[in-house]
N, C-alpha and C positions, 0 to 999 in steps of 0.2 A: 866319089861321093863321101867317103870317110874323111878324106883330106879337107873337103869343103866344110864339113861339120866341125872339124877340129879348128879350122881357120876362123869360123864364126864364133866358136866358144872362146878362142884366144882373144879375138877382138872384143867380144862382150865382156870378158873378165877385165881386160885392160880399161875399158870405159867405166866399169863399176869401180875399179880402184881409183881412177882419176876423179870421178864425180860422186864419191860416197857421201860427202858432206851434203851436197844438194839433194841427193836421193833420201838421205836420212831426214832432212828438213821437210821434204815432201811427205814422207811417211808420218812424221809428227803432225803436220797440218791435217792430213787425212784422218788420223786417229782422233785429233781434237774435234774436227768437224763431225765425225761419226759419233763420238761420245756426246756432243751437244745435241745432235739429232735424236739419239736414243733418250736422252734426258728430257727433251722437249716433248717427245711422244708420251713418255711415262707421266709427265706432269699434266699433259692434256687429258689423258685418260682419268687421272685422279681428280682433276678439276671438273670434269664432266659430271661426276657423280657427287660432288661436294655438297650441293644444296639438298639433295635428297637424303644424304647421310646425316646432315645437320638437322633436318626436320625429323628424321626418325629418332635421333639421339635426344632432341629437346622436346619431342612430343608436341610440336606446335599445332595449334588449332587451325582448321581450314575454313572456319566461319566465325565472324565476329559481329555481334549485334550491338549497336550504340543507340538505344532509345533516348531521345531528349525532347523536352518541351520547347515552346517558343522562347522561353527565357534563357535557354541554353543549359539549364540544369537537368541532370539525368534523374528520372524517376523510374526505377526498375522495380517492377512488381516481382516478388518471389515466385508467384505462380507462373510468370513467363519462363523462368529458368526450368521449372518443373515441366512446362509444356514442351520446351525445346528438348529436354533430356528424354521425354517420352517418345520422341520420334525414333522409328526403327533405324538402327545403324549409328546412333549417337551414343558415344561411350560415356560422356560426362559433360558437365558445364559448370561454370562458376561466375559469380558476380565480382566485378572489380570496382574499387573506388580510386579515383585519381585525385590526389590532393596536390594542388599547386602551391608550393611553399618555396620561399627563397629569402636568403638574407639580403640586406640592402645592397651589398657589394656584388652580388651574383645576379645577373639579369634574368636567367631562366633556369628553373629547376622544378622537378615534380617527383612525387613519390607515388608508388602503386601499392595498394593493399588489397588482398583477397578477402572479401567480406563474407561470401557464402559459397559453399561447394555442394554440388549434387553429382552423384555417380562417381566414376573413377577419375581422379585427377592425376596428371603426370607428376612423377616424383622429381 
């Protein structure tokens, strides 16, 4: 039994010496594959929560009201902002003015201006 184990070890060592390059290449390929898998799992976990983290950081609103008349122009009564901010759970509200301005060479451009603020506004 002892001689059999010695013969197996002798043969195994001989094969390792003959094929060390191929075995090293297999080890490198397995290491690169494992590293890529770990990186992909970490990126997937981070990406899964990216949108929620962005919303928390930017304090994005979860409701937007766009009142407009038939002509397309917005006529927002200041009392509407007061009514909306009086609802339980609403932390704040504000009125925005969209100004569509563009130089002749640029086809589409607009600017946003905050006209009025009620309650707490995100910084």
